C-alpha positions as CSV (number, residue, x, y, z in Angstrom):
1,M,31.9,121.6,112.0
2,K,34.5,122.2,109.3
3,S,35.3,125.6,110.8
4,I,35.9,123.9,114.2
5,F,38.4,121.4,112.6
6,A,40.1,124.3,110.9
7,L,40.5,126.2,114.1
8,L,41.9,123.2,115.9
9,A,44.4,122.6,113.1
10,L,45.5,126.2,113.3
11,A,45.9,126.0,117.0
12,F,47.9,122.8,116.7
13,L,50.2,124.4,114.1
14,F,50.6,127.5,116.3
15,V,51.6,125.4,119.4
16,S,54.0,123.3,117.3
17,C,55.7,126.4,115.9
18,S,55.9,127.9,119.3
19,D,57.5,124.8,120.8
20,D,60.0,124.7,118.0
21,D,60.9,128.4,118.6
22,T,61.6,127.8,122.3
23,Q,63.8,124.7,121.8
24,Q,67.6,125.3,122.2
25,P,69.7,124.2,119.3
26,I,72.0,121.2,119.9
27,S,75.5,122.5,120.2
28,P,78.1,120.5,118.2
29,V,80.4,118.4,120.5
30,A,83.9,119.8,120.4
31,A,86.5,117.3,119.2
32,G,90.2,116.8,120.1
33,E,93.1,114.5,120.0
34,F,93.7,111.4,122.2
35,E,96.9,109.4,122.4
36,L,96.9,105.7,123.0
37,T,100.3,104.3,123.9
38,L,101.1,100.6,124.2
39,D,104.4,100.5,126.1
40,A,106.2,97.2,125.3
41,R,107.7,95.7,128.4
42,I,109.7,92.6,129.5
43,G,108.3,92.3,133.0
44,S,109.4,95.5,134.8
45,E,112.0,96.4,132.0
46,D,111.4,98.3,128.9
47,F,111.4,96.2,125.8
48,A,114.3,96.6,123.4
49,I,115.6,94.8,120.4
50,N,119.2,93.4,120.3
51,K,119.4,93.2,124.1
52,D,119.5,90.1,126.3
53,F,116.6,89.5,128.6
54,T,116.4,86.6,131.1
55,I,112.9,85.1,131.3
56,G,112.9,82.1,133.6
57,N,115.8,79.8,132.6
58,Q,116.0,81.2,129.1
59,T,117.8,84.2,127.6
60,F,116.0,86.1,124.9
61,N,117.4,88.5,122.3
62,F,114.5,90.0,120.3
63,K,114.8,91.2,116.7
64,K,111.2,92.3,116.2
65,L,107.8,92.9,117.8
66,R,105.0,93.8,115.4
67,Y,101.2,93.6,115.8
68,W,98.0,95.2,114.4
69,V,95.8,97.3,116.6
70,S,92.4,97.7,114.9
71,N,88.8,98.9,115.3
72,V,89.4,101.2,118.3
73,I,86.3,102.1,120.3
74,L,86.1,104.6,123.2
75,I,83.2,104.1,125.6
76,D,82.0,107.0,127.7
77,A,80.7,107.0,131.3
78,K,77.1,106.5,130.1
79,G,78.0,103.5,127.9
80,A,77.9,105.3,124.6
81,E,80.5,104.2,122.1
82,Y,82.6,106.2,119.7
83,K,84.1,104.0,117.0
84,V,87.3,105.5,115.6
85,P,86.9,105.4,111.8
86,E,89.5,103.5,109.7
87,S,91.4,102.6,112.8
88,Y,94.0,100.1,111.7
89,Y,97.5,100.7,113.1
90,L,100.7,98.7,112.9
91,M,102.6,98.8,116.2
92,E,106.2,97.7,116.0
93,E,109.8,97.8,117.2
94,V,112.1,96.3,114.6
95,G,115.5,96.7,113.0
96,D,115.9,96.6,109.3
97,L,113.9,93.7,107.9
98,N,114.6,91.8,104.7
99,L,111.2,90.9,103.3
100,S,112.5,88.6,100.6
101,G,110.3,85.6,100.2
102,T,107.1,87.4,101.2
103,I,104.7,89.2,98.9
104,N,107.1,92.1,98.9
105,D,110.1,90.2,97.4
106,S,113.5,91.8,97.8
107,L,112.1,94.7,99.8
108,V,114.0,96.0,102.9
109,Y,111.8,97.4,105.5
110,P,113.6,100.1,107.6
111,A,114.0,100.0,111.3
112,K,111.1,101.5,113.2
113,K,109.7,102.0,116.7
114,R,106.1,102.9,117.1
115,E,104.2,102.6,120.4
116,T,101.8,105.5,120.2
117,I,98.6,106.0,118.2
118,K,97.3,109.5,117.8
119,L,93.5,109.5,117.6
120,I,92.0,112.7,116.1
121,N,88.6,114.3,116.0
122,I,87.5,112.4,119.2
123,P,84.4,114.0,120.7
124,S,84.8,115.6,124.1
125,G,83.6,113.4,127.0
126,D,84.4,111.3,130.0
127,Y,85.7,107.9,128.7
128,K,85.8,104.8,131.0
129,T,86.7,102.0,128.6
130,I,89.0,101.5,125.6
131,R,88.2,98.6,123.3
132,F,90.3,97.4,120.4
133,S,91.4,94.3,118.6
134,I,94.7,92.6,118.0
135,G,94.7,91.5,114.3
136,V,92.6,92.4,111.3
137,D,88.9,91.7,111.0
138,A,87.6,89.1,108.6
139,Q,86.3,91.6,106.1
140,H,89.7,93.0,105.4
141,N,91.7,89.9,106.3
142,D,89.9,87.9,103.6
143,N,90.5,90.6,100.9
144,L,93.9,92.2,100.9
145,S,92.8,94.6,98.1
146,L,90.6,96.5,100.6
147,R,92.2,99.6,102.0
148,A,91.5,101.1,105.4
149,G,93.8,103.0,107.8
150,E,97.3,101.6,107.6
151,L,96.5,98.3,106.1
152,S,98.9,97.4,103.3
153,I,100.9,94.4,102.1
154,A,103.9,96.6,101.6
155,N,105.1,96.1,105.2
156,G,105.7,92.4,105.3
157,M,102.7,91.7,107.6
158,S,100.9,89.5,105.1
159,N,101.3,85.9,104.1
160,I,100.6,83.8,101.1
161,A,101.5,80.4,102.5
162,W,99.1,79.9,105.4
163,M,96.8,77.1,104.2
164,W,96.8,78.6,100.7
165,H,94.9,81.6,102.1
166,S,96.4,85.1,101.5
167,S,95.8,87.0,104.7
168,Y,97.4,89.3,107.3
169,I,99.9,88.3,110.0
170,F,98.2,89.7,113.1
171,S,101.3,89.7,115.3
172,A,104.9,88.6,115.1
173,V,107.6,88.5,117.8
174,G,111.0,86.9,117.1
175,G,114.7,86.7,117.7
176,T,116.9,84.2,119.4
177,V,116.5,82.2,122.6
178,K,119.1,80.4,124.6
179,Q,118.6,77.7,127.1
180,G,121.7,76.0,128.6
181,S,124.2,75.6,125.7
182,E,121.4,75.6,123.0
183,T,120.6,78.7,121.1
184,K,117.8,78.9,118.5
185,E,116.1,81.4,116.3
186,F,112.4,81.7,117.0
187,V,109.3,83.5,115.7
188,A,105.8,83.4,117.1
189,E,103.2,84.6,114.7
190,T,99.4,84.8,114.9
191,G,96.8,85.1,112.1
192,L,93.7,83.6,110.6
193,N,90.2,84.9,111.5
194,A,89.7,82.6,114.5
195,N,92.6,84.4,116.2
196,Y,91.3,87.9,115.8
197,K,90.9,89.0,119.5
198,T,89.1,91.9,121.0
199,I,90.3,93.5,124.3
200,S,88.4,95.8,126.6
201,I,90.4,97.9,129.1
202,D,88.4,99.4,131.9
203,L,90.1,102.5,133.2
204,P,90.4,103.0,137.0
205,S,88.3,106.2,136.6
206,P,86.8,107.9,133.6
207,V,89.3,110.2,131.7
208,N,88.1,113.5,130.4
209,L,88.8,114.7,126.9
210,P,90.2,117.3,126.1
211,A,91.6,117.7,129.7
212,T,93.5,114.3,129.3
213,K,96.1,113.9,126.6
214,G,95.8,110.1,126.6
215,V,96.5,106.9,128.4
216,T,99.4,104.4,128.5
217,L,98.8,100.7,128.5
218,N,101.6,98.2,129.1
219,L,102.2,95.2,126.8
220,D,104.2,92.5,128.6
221,V,105.9,90.4,126.0
222,T,106.8,87.7,128.6
223,K,103.1,87.1,129.0
224,V,102.6,86.9,125.2
225,L,104.8,83.8,125.3
226,D,103.4,82.5,128.5
227,G,103.0,78.7,128.6
228,I,105.1,78.1,125.5
229,N,108.7,76.8,125.4
230,V,110.1,78.4,122.2
231,V,113.3,76.4,122.4
232,Q,111.1,73.3,121.8
233,N,108.7,75.2,119.5
234,P,110.8,77.8,117.6
235,K,108.4,78.4,114.7
236,I,104.8,79.2,115.7
237,N,102.4,80.0,112.8
238,A,99.3,78.5,111.1
239,M,101.1,75.1,110.8
240,T,101.1,74.9,114.6
241,A,97.5,76.0,115.1
242,A,97.1,75.2,118.8
243,L,100.3,77.1,119.8
244,M,99.3,80.0,117.6
245,S,95.9,80.1,119.3
246,T,97.6,80.2,122.7
247,V,99.7,83.2,121.7
248,A,96.7,85.0,120.3
249,T,94.8,84.3,123.6
250,N,97.7,85.5,125.6
251,Y,97.7,88.9,123.8
252,A,94.0,89.3,124.6
253,T,93.8,88.0,128.2
254,K,97.2,88.3,129.8
255,S,99.6,90.8,128.2
256,I,97.9,94.2,128.1
257,A,96.9,96.3,131.2
258,F,96.3,99.9,132.1
259,S,99.5,101.8,133.2
260,K,98.8,105.5,133.6
261,E,96.8,108.5,132.4
262,I,98.7,111.2,130.5
263,K,97.7,114.8,131.4
C-alpha cells in the first residue's frame, strides 16, 4: 500500500512539473507616458488672466485660477483600474502672487500657467475612463506635514484660518467683476473635506496607450461660478459654507468635459 501511495505522489509531482514547464511566462506590460490636459475656457473662449470677459450682464477680469487635481485613476476597457501613484498636481494660471498673510508670509509666488499633467510609467492598454478628484483627500488635508506628489504649503494653497483647521485650499478663482457702475474684487475658494469631489470622465471610445499621446478636457470657468452672483457674494470660502459647497459641486458636475484625443 505504501508503495502505491509513493507511486501516486511521484506521478502527481511529475504531472505538476510538466504543467509548469509548458506554461508561458507572463510578459511584463510595457509602460509609457500619457498627458492629461485641462484646458481652461470661458465658454468658447480660451481663459486668460488680465483680460475682460463678458458673462451674462457682468464683466470679469481674472487674476488667478488654481486648483488641485489628485488621485488620478485610469480605467481600461475591461474595468481594471490603474491608480497613478503620488498623483497630486497643482493646476494654475496666475500672475505674480503676493502670499503675505498666509503660512508663507512675505513670499512672492511667480507667474505660472500649467494645464497639462504628464503621467509616466502608465501600463499599455485601452482606457475608457479617467477618474480624478478636485481637492486633497482627508488623509493629506488633515495633516499638512505629509508629503506626496506636489503637495506643499509653499505655494499659498493652504490656509490656517478656516474654522481653526489648517488645511489645503482645493480651488481658487478670483479677480474683479463689474456689473453696471459697480466693480468689486472677488475670490471663490473651496476647501474642507466635505468638498473633496471626484469626477469620472467617460471617453467617447477607449484610447490606446502608447498609440495615443493623451486627452484634453475642457474646464469652463463660467460653469464653476454657475448660480452665484459674485457681485453680491465677492468672498466665498469656509465662512460662506453653502456657497463654497455650490462651487465645489459645480467643478465636479458642470465644469469639466471631454474635448479631444491627442495622437
